[in-house]
N, C-alpha and C positions, 0 to 999 in steps of 0.2 A: 747192165742193167735194163731192163724192159719195162715201157710205158705205155704199152699196147693192150690197151683195157680191153680195145675186142676180142682179143687172145682168147678170152675168159668167156667161156660156151655157157648160155643161160640153162636152166634146169631144164625149162621145156622147149628150147629151139626157137625159142622167139626173140626179135629182136626188137627195139622199139619205144618199149613201156617207158615211162616219164622216168620212171626210178632207178631203172636198172642200173644206171651207170655208179649212181651214188651207193647202192647196194654192193656193186662189185668192188668200190672204192672201201669199203667199211669192210667186207668180211675180208681183204687182203691186211687192211688195217688191224685190224684181229686178229687175227691168224701171227701179224708177225710181234703184236704185243704179246700173246701167248708164248709163242717160240721163245722169246726174247727174255720172259717170266720164267719161266720152266729150264731154258738156259738148255732147251733142246739143240742138237744138232743136225742143223740142215742137210748132211750130204748122206743122211737117211730115208729122205722124201723122196718120191717121186720129181720128176723134171717141170712137172706142170706148177705141184706145191711147192717147191723148191722159186719156180717164177711167181708167183703170188706171194710168198713172203717175201723175195727179195721189193716187188713194188710196193707190199704194204710198208716196208722197213722205210722208202723214199719219203713218207709220209709222218716218223716216228722220229727220224735222225735231225736235228735242225741244223738246219742252212749254214749258220755263222755262228761256231765254238764259241766267239767272245757274248756270245746271247743267251747260251746256255750256263747258269752259275747253281749251284748248288742250294742255294737255298731255292729255286723254282721246284724243286722235288717236293 
């Protein structure tokens, strides 16, 4: 899994705007959540989108399985 958010291109080609890192993280999380909810097969996506989904899944998956209980859903 890749955690290099610098690999995500900015739409206008600029870096350094104060909220761009959070925007990219939220974008990846949103993509991963939608792909998970719709049970999409990620093998059909292009490599850049696959990496974005992998980064987003990192934030969606609980690190400690003992913490994730069914009643928390």
